[in-house]
mmCIF file of the C-alpha atoms, coordinates in Angstrom:
data_MODEL
# 
_entry.id   MODEL 
# 
loop_
_atom_site.group_PDB 
_atom_site.id 
_atom_site.type_symbol 
_atom_site.label_atom_id 
_atom_site.label_alt_id 
_atom_site.label_comp_id 
_atom_site.label_asym_id 
_atom_site.label_entity_id 
_atom_site.label_seq_id 
_atom_site.pdbx_PDB_ins_code 
_atom_site.Cartn_x 
_atom_site.Cartn_y 
_atom_site.Cartn_z 
_atom_site.occupancy 
_atom_site.B_iso_or_equiv 
_atom_site.pdbx_formal_charge 
_atom_site.auth_seq_id 
_atom_site.auth_comp_id 
_atom_site.auth_asym_id 
_atom_site.auth_atom_id 
_atom_site.pdbx_PDB_model_num 
ATOM 1   C CA . MET A 1 1   ? 15.435  3.416   -35.427 1.00 0.00 ? 1   MET A CA 1 
ATOM 2   C CA . LYS A 1 2   ? 15.770  0.384   -33.194 1.00 0.00 ? 2   LYS A CA 1 
ATOM 3   C CA . LYS A 1 3   ? 16.978  1.872   -29.923 1.00 0.00 ? 3   LYS A CA 1 
ATOM 4   C CA . GLY A 1 4   ? 15.617  2.386   -26.450 1.00 0.00 ? 4   GLY A CA 1 
ATOM 5   C CA . LEU A 1 5   ? 14.496  -0.146  -23.879 1.00 0.00 ? 5   LEU A CA 1 
ATOM 6   C CA . ARG A 1 6   ? 13.087  -3.360  -25.322 1.00 0.00 ? 6   ARG A CA 1 
ATOM 7   C CA . LEU A 1 7   ? 11.613  -6.641  -24.146 1.00 0.00 ? 7   LEU A CA 1 
ATOM 8   C CA . PHE A 1 8   ? 11.670  -9.619  -26.501 1.00 0.00 ? 8   PHE A CA 1 
ATOM 9   C CA . GLY A 1 9   ? 12.531  -7.275  -29.370 1.00 0.00 ? 9   GLY A CA 1 
ATOM 10  C CA . HIS A 1 10  ? 9.737   -4.745  -28.767 1.00 0.00 ? 10  HIS A CA 1 
ATOM 11  C CA . PRO A 1 11  ? 9.938   -1.255  -27.205 1.00 0.00 ? 11  PRO A CA 1 
ATOM 12  C CA . LEU A 1 12  ? 8.651   -1.074  -23.625 1.00 0.00 ? 12  LEU A CA 1 
ATOM 13  C CA . HIS A 1 13  ? 7.004   2.345   -23.889 1.00 0.00 ? 13  HIS A CA 1 
ATOM 14  C CA . PRO A 1 14  ? 4.122   1.186   -26.136 1.00 0.00 ? 14  PRO A CA 1 
ATOM 15  C CA . MET A 1 15  ? 3.576   -1.798  -23.834 1.00 0.00 ? 15  MET A CA 1 
ATOM 16  C CA . TRP A 1 16  ? 2.987   0.512   -20.853 1.00 0.00 ? 16  TRP A CA 1 
ATOM 17  C CA . ILE A 1 17  ? 0.943   3.285   -22.454 1.00 0.00 ? 17  ILE A CA 1 
ATOM 18  C CA . VAL A 1 18  ? -2.033  0.974   -22.846 1.00 0.00 ? 18  VAL A CA 1 
ATOM 19  C CA . PHE A 1 19  ? -2.638  1.147   -19.089 1.00 0.00 ? 19  PHE A CA 1 
ATOM 20  C CA . PRO A 1 20  ? -3.183  4.902   -18.653 1.00 0.00 ? 20  PRO A CA 1 
ATOM 21  C CA . LEU A 1 21  ? -4.766  5.233   -22.105 1.00 0.00 ? 21  LEU A CA 1 
ATOM 22  C CA . GLY A 1 22  ? -7.281  2.575   -21.083 1.00 0.00 ? 22  GLY A CA 1 
ATOM 23  C CA . LEU A 1 23  ? -7.723  3.430   -17.420 1.00 0.00 ? 23  LEU A CA 1 
ATOM 24  C CA . PHE A 1 24  ? -8.197  7.196   -17.694 1.00 0.00 ? 24  PHE A CA 1 
ATOM 25  C CA . PRO A 1 25  ? -11.150 7.024   -20.130 1.00 0.00 ? 25  PRO A CA 1 
ATOM 26  C CA . VAL A 1 26  ? -12.759 4.308   -17.991 1.00 0.00 ? 26  VAL A CA 1 
ATOM 27  C CA . ALA A 1 27  ? -12.458 6.647   -14.995 1.00 0.00 ? 27  ALA A CA 1 
ATOM 28  C CA . ALA A 1 28  ? -14.215 9.341   -17.053 1.00 0.00 ? 28  ALA A CA 1 
ATOM 29  C CA . VAL A 1 29  ? -17.007 6.896   -17.962 1.00 0.00 ? 29  VAL A CA 1 
ATOM 30  C CA . PHE A 1 30  ? -17.421 5.982   -14.298 1.00 0.00 ? 30  PHE A CA 1 
ATOM 31  C CA . ASP A 1 31  ? -17.555 9.691   -13.453 1.00 0.00 ? 31  ASP A CA 1 
ATOM 32  C CA . ILE A 1 32  ? -20.356 10.122  -15.979 1.00 0.00 ? 32  ILE A CA 1 
ATOM 33  C CA . ILE A 1 33  ? -22.227 7.194   -14.424 1.00 0.00 ? 33  ILE A CA 1 
ATOM 34  C CA . TYR A 1 34  ? -21.680 8.775   -10.995 1.00 0.00 ? 34  TYR A CA 1 
ATOM 35  C CA . LEU A 1 35  ? -23.065 12.112  -12.233 1.00 0.00 ? 35  LEU A CA 1 
ATOM 36  C CA . VAL A 1 36  ? -26.149 10.369  -13.623 1.00 0.00 ? 36  VAL A CA 1 
ATOM 37  C CA . THR A 1 37  ? -26.817 7.936   -10.761 1.00 0.00 ? 37  THR A CA 1 
ATOM 38  C CA . HIS A 1 38  ? -25.290 9.796   -7.780  1.00 0.00 ? 38  HIS A CA 1 
ATOM 39  C CA . SER A 1 39  ? -23.999 6.414   -6.625  1.00 0.00 ? 39  SER A CA 1 
ATOM 40  C CA . GLY A 1 40  ? -20.721 6.922   -4.770  1.00 0.00 ? 40  GLY A CA 1 
ATOM 41  C CA . HIS A 1 41  ? -19.658 3.416   -5.756  1.00 0.00 ? 41  HIS A CA 1 
ATOM 42  C CA . TRP A 1 42  ? -18.870 4.663   -9.291  1.00 0.00 ? 42  TRP A CA 1 
ATOM 43  C CA . ALA A 1 43  ? -16.933 7.676   -8.019  1.00 0.00 ? 43  ALA A CA 1 
ATOM 44  C CA . ASP A 1 44  ? -14.923 5.440   -5.703  1.00 0.00 ? 44  ASP A CA 1 
ATOM 45  C CA . MET A 1 45  ? -14.042 3.113   -8.591  1.00 0.00 ? 45  MET A CA 1 
ATOM 46  C CA . SER A 1 46  ? -12.998 6.130   -10.658 1.00 0.00 ? 46  SER A CA 1 
ATOM 47  C CA . TYR A 1 47  ? -10.738 7.248   -7.800  1.00 0.00 ? 47  TYR A CA 1 
ATOM 48  C CA . TRP A 1 48  ? -8.876  3.928   -7.712  1.00 0.00 ? 48  TRP A CA 1 
ATOM 49  C CA . ILE A 1 49  ? -8.734  3.593   -11.491 1.00 0.00 ? 49  ILE A CA 1 
ATOM 50  C CA . ILE A 1 50  ? -7.167  7.056   -11.700 1.00 0.00 ? 50  ILE A CA 1 
ATOM 51  C CA . ALA A 1 51  ? -4.560  5.976   -9.139  1.00 0.00 ? 51  ALA A CA 1 
ATOM 52  C CA . ALA A 1 52  ? -3.684  2.935   -11.246 1.00 0.00 ? 52  ALA A CA 1 
ATOM 53  C CA . GLY A 1 53  ? -3.556  5.089   -14.393 1.00 0.00 ? 53  GLY A CA 1 
ATOM 54  C CA . ILE A 1 54  ? -1.167  7.524   -12.714 1.00 0.00 ? 54  ILE A CA 1 
ATOM 55  C CA . ILE A 1 55  ? 1.174   4.698   -11.737 1.00 0.00 ? 55  ILE A CA 1 
ATOM 56  C CA . GLY A 1 56  ? 1.061   3.271   -15.269 1.00 0.00 ? 56  GLY A CA 1 
ATOM 57  C CA . SER A 1 57  ? 1.687   6.742   -16.710 1.00 0.00 ? 57  SER A CA 1 
ATOM 58  C CA . LEU A 1 58  ? 4.771   7.295   -14.620 1.00 0.00 ? 58  LEU A CA 1 
ATOM 59  C CA . ILE A 1 59  ? 6.231   3.950   -15.670 1.00 0.00 ? 59  ILE A CA 1 
ATOM 60  C CA . ALA A 1 60  ? 5.406   4.608   -19.342 1.00 0.00 ? 60  ALA A CA 1 
ATOM 61  C CA . ALA A 1 61  ? 6.995   8.065   -19.068 1.00 0.00 ? 61  ALA A CA 1 
ATOM 62  C CA . VAL A 1 62  ? 10.344  6.586   -17.999 1.00 0.00 ? 62  VAL A CA 1 
ATOM 63  C CA . PHE A 1 63  ? 10.427  4.303   -21.034 1.00 0.00 ? 63  PHE A CA 1 
ATOM 64  C CA . GLY A 1 64  ? 9.177   7.072   -23.316 1.00 0.00 ? 64  GLY A CA 1 
ATOM 65  C CA . PHE A 1 65  ? 11.917  9.425   -22.126 1.00 0.00 ? 65  PHE A CA 1 
ATOM 66  C CA . VAL A 1 66  ? 14.568  6.785   -22.815 1.00 0.00 ? 66  VAL A CA 1 
ATOM 67  C CA . ASP A 1 67  ? 13.109  6.282   -26.309 1.00 0.00 ? 67  ASP A CA 1 
ATOM 68  C CA . TRP A 1 68  ? 13.072  10.045  -26.889 1.00 0.00 ? 68  TRP A CA 1 
ATOM 69  C CA . LEU A 1 69  ? 16.756  10.262  -25.937 1.00 0.00 ? 69  LEU A CA 1 
ATOM 70  C CA . ALA A 1 70  ? 17.476  7.680   -28.651 1.00 0.00 ? 70  ALA A CA 1 
ATOM 71  C CA . LEU A 1 71  ? 15.926  9.802   -31.426 1.00 0.00 ? 71  LEU A CA 1 
ATOM 72  C CA . PRO A 1 72  ? 18.455  11.264  -33.875 1.00 0.00 ? 72  PRO A CA 1 
ATOM 73  C CA . SER A 1 73  ? 19.084  14.923  -33.046 1.00 0.00 ? 73  SER A CA 1 
ATOM 74  C CA . GLY A 1 74  ? 17.927  17.543  -35.499 1.00 0.00 ? 74  GLY A CA 1 
ATOM 75  C CA . THR A 1 75  ? 14.955  15.488  -36.678 1.00 0.00 ? 75  THR A CA 1 
ATOM 76  C CA . ARG A 1 76  ? 11.288  16.422  -36.629 1.00 0.00 ? 76  ARG A CA 1 
ATOM 77  C CA . ALA A 1 77  ? 10.734  13.381  -34.419 1.00 0.00 ? 77  ALA A CA 1 
ATOM 78  C CA . VAL A 1 78  ? 12.629  15.080  -31.577 1.00 0.00 ? 78  VAL A CA 1 
ATOM 79  C CA . SER A 1 79  ? 10.294  18.079  -31.551 1.00 0.00 ? 79  SER A CA 1 
ATOM 80  C CA . VAL A 1 80  ? 7.164   15.942  -31.970 1.00 0.00 ? 80  VAL A CA 1 
ATOM 81  C CA . GLY A 1 81  ? 8.486   13.770  -29.132 1.00 0.00 ? 81  GLY A CA 1 
ATOM 82  C CA . ILE A 1 82  ? 8.851   16.847  -26.916 1.00 0.00 ? 82  ILE A CA 1 
ATOM 83  C CA . PHE A 1 83  ? 5.232   17.869  -27.582 1.00 0.00 ? 83  PHE A CA 1 
ATOM 84  C CA . HIS A 1 84  ? 4.096   14.266  -27.062 1.00 0.00 ? 84  HIS A CA 1 
ATOM 85  C CA . GLY A 1 85  ? 5.909   14.086  -23.730 1.00 0.00 ? 85  GLY A CA 1 
ATOM 86  C CA . LEU A 1 86  ? 4.789   17.528  -22.541 1.00 0.00 ? 86  LEU A CA 1 
ATOM 87  C CA . THR A 1 87  ? 1.181   16.859  -23.491 1.00 0.00 ? 87  THR A CA 1 
ATOM 88  C CA . ASN A 1 88  ? 1.185   13.595  -21.602 1.00 0.00 ? 88  ASN A CA 1 
ATOM 89  C CA . PHE A 1 89  ? 2.963   15.224  -18.661 1.00 0.00 ? 89  PHE A CA 1 
ATOM 90  C CA . ILE A 1 90  ? 0.072   17.715  -18.470 1.00 0.00 ? 90  ILE A CA 1 
ATOM 91  C CA . VAL A 1 91  ? -2.379  14.792  -18.669 1.00 0.00 ? 91  VAL A CA 1 
ATOM 92  C CA . VAL A 1 92  ? -0.730  13.098  -15.689 1.00 0.00 ? 92  VAL A CA 1 
ATOM 93  C CA . VAL A 1 93  ? -0.662  16.349  -13.709 1.00 0.00 ? 93  VAL A CA 1 
ATOM 94  C CA . LEU A 1 94  ? -4.388  16.855  -14.389 1.00 0.00 ? 94  LEU A CA 1 
ATOM 95  C CA . PHE A 1 95  ? -5.148  13.344  -13.168 1.00 0.00 ? 95  PHE A CA 1 
ATOM 96  C CA . ILE A 1 96  ? -2.924  13.718  -10.111 1.00 0.00 ? 96  ILE A CA 1 
ATOM 97  C CA . VAL A 1 97  ? -4.741  16.940  -9.178  1.00 0.00 ? 97  VAL A CA 1 
ATOM 98  C CA . SER A 1 98  ? -8.099  15.279  -9.863  1.00 0.00 ? 98  SER A CA 1 
ATOM 99  C CA . TRP A 1 99  ? -7.101  12.344  -7.662  1.00 0.00 ? 99  TRP A CA 1 
ATOM 100 C CA . LEU A 1 100 ? -5.855  14.595  -4.859  1.00 0.00 ? 100 LEU A CA 1 
ATOM 101 C CA . LEU A 1 101 ? -9.071  16.659  -4.937  1.00 0.00 ? 101 LEU A CA 1 
ATOM 102 C CA . ARG A 1 102 ? -11.069 13.437  -4.574  1.00 0.00 ? 102 ARG A CA 1 
ATOM 103 C CA . GLN A 1 103 ? -9.104  12.245  -1.534  1.00 0.00 ? 103 GLN A CA 1 
ATOM 104 C CA . PRO A 1 104 ? -11.186 13.833  1.207   1.00 0.00 ? 104 PRO A CA 1 
ATOM 105 C CA . ASN A 1 105 ? -14.203 11.802  0.067   1.00 0.00 ? 105 ASN A CA 1 
ATOM 106 C CA . PRO A 1 106 ? -13.642 9.570   -3.001  1.00 0.00 ? 106 PRO A CA 1 
ATOM 107 C CA . THR A 1 107 ? -17.314 8.561   -3.088  1.00 0.00 ? 107 THR A CA 1 
ATOM 108 C CA . MET A 1 108 ? -18.519 12.175  -3.488  1.00 0.00 ? 108 MET A CA 1 
ATOM 109 C CA . PRO A 1 109 ? -16.078 14.168  -5.608  1.00 0.00 ? 109 PRO A CA 1 
ATOM 110 C CA . GLY A 1 110 ? -16.845 17.750  -6.503  1.00 0.00 ? 110 GLY A CA 1 
ATOM 111 C CA . LEU A 1 111 ? -17.314 18.887  -10.072 1.00 0.00 ? 111 LEU A CA 1 
ATOM 112 C CA . LEU A 1 112 ? -13.750 20.212  -10.514 1.00 0.00 ? 112 LEU A CA 1 
ATOM 113 C CA . PRO A 1 113 ? -11.964 16.834  -10.264 1.00 0.00 ? 113 PRO A CA 1 
ATOM 114 C CA . ILE A 1 114 ? -14.442 15.373  -12.743 1.00 0.00 ? 114 ILE A CA 1 
ATOM 115 C CA . ILE A 1 115 ? -13.883 18.242  -15.180 1.00 0.00 ? 115 ILE A CA 1 
ATOM 116 C CA . LEU A 1 116 ? -10.105 17.779  -14.837 1.00 0.00 ? 116 LEU A CA 1 
ATOM 117 C CA . CYS A 1 117 ? -10.612 14.101  -15.664 1.00 0.00 ? 117 CYS A CA 1 
ATOM 118 C CA . PHE A 1 118 ? -12.499 14.963  -18.864 1.00 0.00 ? 118 PHE A CA 1 
ATOM 119 C CA . ILE A 1 119 ? -9.880  17.520  -19.906 1.00 0.00 ? 119 ILE A CA 1 
ATOM 120 C CA . GLY A 1 120 ? -7.173  14.947  -19.183 1.00 0.00 ? 120 GLY A CA 1 
ATOM 121 C CA . VAL A 1 121 ? -8.851  12.373  -21.423 1.00 0.00 ? 121 VAL A CA 1 
ATOM 122 C CA . ALA A 1 122 ? -9.187  14.887  -24.264 1.00 0.00 ? 122 ALA A CA 1 
ATOM 123 C CA . LEU A 1 123 ? -5.515  15.838  -23.968 1.00 0.00 ? 123 LEU A CA 1 
ATOM 124 C CA . ALA A 1 124 ? -4.540  12.155  -23.757 1.00 0.00 ? 124 ALA A CA 1 
ATOM 125 C CA . LEU A 1 125 ? -6.191  11.611  -27.136 1.00 0.00 ? 125 LEU A CA 1 
ATOM 126 C CA . PHE A 1 126 ? -4.047  14.390  -28.599 1.00 0.00 ? 126 PHE A CA 1 
ATOM 127 C CA . GLY A 1 127 ? -0.916  13.016  -26.885 1.00 0.00 ? 127 GLY A CA 1 
ATOM 128 C CA . GLY A 1 128 ? -1.734  9.560   -28.233 1.00 0.00 ? 128 GLY A CA 1 
ATOM 129 C CA . TRP A 1 129 ? -2.127  10.997  -31.721 1.00 0.00 ? 129 TRP A CA 1 
ATOM 130 C CA . LEU A 1 130 ? 1.329   12.575  -31.397 1.00 0.00 ? 130 LEU A CA 1 
ATOM 131 C CA . GLY A 1 131 ? 2.706   9.190   -30.344 1.00 0.00 ? 131 GLY A CA 1 
ATOM 132 C CA . GLY A 1 132 ? 1.031   7.645   -33.370 1.00 0.00 ? 132 GLY A CA 1 
ATOM 133 C CA . GLU A 1 133 ? 2.624   10.322  -35.523 1.00 0.00 ? 133 GLU A CA 1 
ATOM 134 C CA . LEU A 1 134 ? 6.019   9.253   -34.186 1.00 0.00 ? 134 LEU A CA 1 
ATOM 135 C CA . VAL A 1 135 ? 5.470   5.544   -34.804 1.00 0.00 ? 135 VAL A CA 1 
ATOM 136 C CA . TYR A 1 136 ? 3.207   5.338   -37.843 1.00 0.00 ? 136 TYR A CA 1 
ATOM 137 C CA . ARG A 1 137 ? 4.339   8.421   -39.733 1.00 0.00 ? 137 ARG A CA 1 
ATOM 138 C CA . MET A 1 138 ? 8.016   8.658   -38.757 1.00 0.00 ? 138 MET A CA 1 
ATOM 139 C CA . SER A 1 139 ? 8.702   4.990   -37.918 1.00 0.00 ? 139 SER A CA 1 
ATOM 140 C CA . ALA A 1 140 ? 10.237  5.879   -34.555 1.00 0.00 ? 140 ALA A CA 1 
ATOM 141 C CA . GLY A 1 141 ? 10.911  2.628   -32.749 1.00 0.00 ? 141 GLY A CA 1 
ATOM 142 C CA . VAL A 1 142 ? 10.201  0.539   -35.850 1.00 0.00 ? 142 VAL A CA 1 
ATOM 143 C CA . ASP A 1 143 ? 12.791  -1.979  -36.971 1.00 0.00 ? 143 ASP A CA 1 
ATOM 144 C CA . GLU A 1 144 ? 14.732  -0.905  -40.024 1.00 0.00 ? 144 GLU A CA 1 
ATOM 145 C CA . GLY A 1 145 ? 13.405  -2.618  -43.128 1.00 0.00 ? 145 GLY A CA 1 
ATOM 146 C CA . ALA A 1 146 ? 10.281  -3.896  -41.336 1.00 0.00 ? 146 ALA A CA 1 
ATOM 147 C CA . HIS A 1 147 ? 7.544   -5.201  -43.636 1.00 0.00 ? 147 HIS A CA 1 
ATOM 148 C CA . LEU A 1 148 ? 4.446   -7.385  -43.526 1.00 0.00 ? 148 LEU A CA 1 
ATOM 149 C CA . ASP A 1 149 ? 6.419   -10.630 -43.933 1.00 0.00 ? 149 ASP A CA 1 
ATOM 150 C CA . SER A 1 150 ? 9.151   -9.827  -41.377 1.00 0.00 ? 150 SER A CA 1 
ATOM 151 C CA . PRO A 1 151 ? 10.281  -12.752 -39.210 1.00 0.00 ? 151 PRO A CA 1 
ATOM 152 C CA . ASN A 1 152 ? 9.295   -13.025 -35.547 1.00 0.00 ? 152 ASN A CA 1 
ATOM 153 C CA . SER A 1 153 ? 11.239  -10.645 -33.291 1.00 0.00 ? 153 SER A CA 1 
ATOM 154 C CA . LEU A 1 154 ? 12.343  -13.623 -31.164 1.00 0.00 ? 154 LEU A CA 1 
ATOM 155 C CA . SER A 1 155 ? 14.043  -15.256 -34.169 1.00 0.00 ? 155 SER A CA 1 
ATOM 156 C CA . GLY A 1 156 ? 17.039  -12.948 -33.940 1.00 0.00 ? 156 GLY A CA 1 
ATOM 157 C CA . ARG A 1 157 ? 16.800  -12.291 -37.673 1.00 0.00 ? 157 ARG A CA 1 
ATOM 158 C CA . PRO A 1 158 ? 16.571  -8.739  -39.042 1.00 0.00 ? 158 PRO A CA 1 
ATOM 159 C CA . ALA A 1 159 ? 13.118  -7.396  -39.864 1.00 0.00 ? 159 ALA A CA 1 
ATOM 160 C CA . SER A 1 160 ? 14.204  -6.857  -43.455 1.00 0.00 ? 160 SER A CA 1 
ATOM 161 C CA . GLU A 1 161 ? 14.374  -10.639 -44.062 1.00 0.00 ? 161 GLU A CA 1 
ATOM 162 C CA . ARG A 1 162 ? 11.380  -12.685 -45.155 1.00 0.00 ? 162 ARG A CA 1 
ATOM 163 C CA . ALA A 1 163 ? 9.799   -15.091 -42.691 1.00 0.00 ? 163 ALA A CA 1 
ATOM 164 C CA . SER A 1 164 ? 9.754   -18.716 -43.732 1.00 0.00 ? 164 SER A CA 1 
ATOM 165 C CA . GLY A 1 165 ? 6.153   -19.879 -44.105 1.00 0.00 ? 165 GLY A CA 1 
ATOM 166 C CA . THR A 1 166 ? 3.008   -17.972 -43.268 1.00 0.00 ? 166 THR A CA 1 
ATOM 167 C CA . GLY A 1 167 ? 2.515   -19.123 -39.679 1.00 0.00 ? 167 GLY A CA 1 
ATOM 168 C CA . PHE A 1 168 ? 2.427   -17.171 -36.445 1.00 0.00 ? 168 PHE A CA 1 
ATOM 169 C CA . VAL A 1 169 ? 6.101   -17.736 -35.618 1.00 0.00 ? 169 VAL A CA 1 
# 
């Protein structure tokens, strides 16, 4: 299935998910440091990192929805995609609520926004696993005939061909 929004031959959704999947756990780590040290500096950094993760999530969601629309109807991938999207929607809602609860004083959040952050990270791991199920198990978004010697996506050649040589391009 080679559909959906792409840049230089690659789907955009996986390019964007790295931001929230990286930023949200870092926010949780900074929350842990805040809980241990009571230094508001760490809580403030978590606040801004969560904001950046929310923005990245919303952008990734647009591309993910477009990719989901391109899945062939009646396939297991459609239902896994729904659970993937709903799980990650819940993750973003948890982080939005956590962020909003921190707004009165980002350097001294209460325990609830921190707990929501931890729950969000745990759910994000599950949502990421579902995304991996789509790509690695069902080949959603993978070029037809792709293999370990496929030519560079910028070559314009199908993935089923063999690349000439063993170099990077």
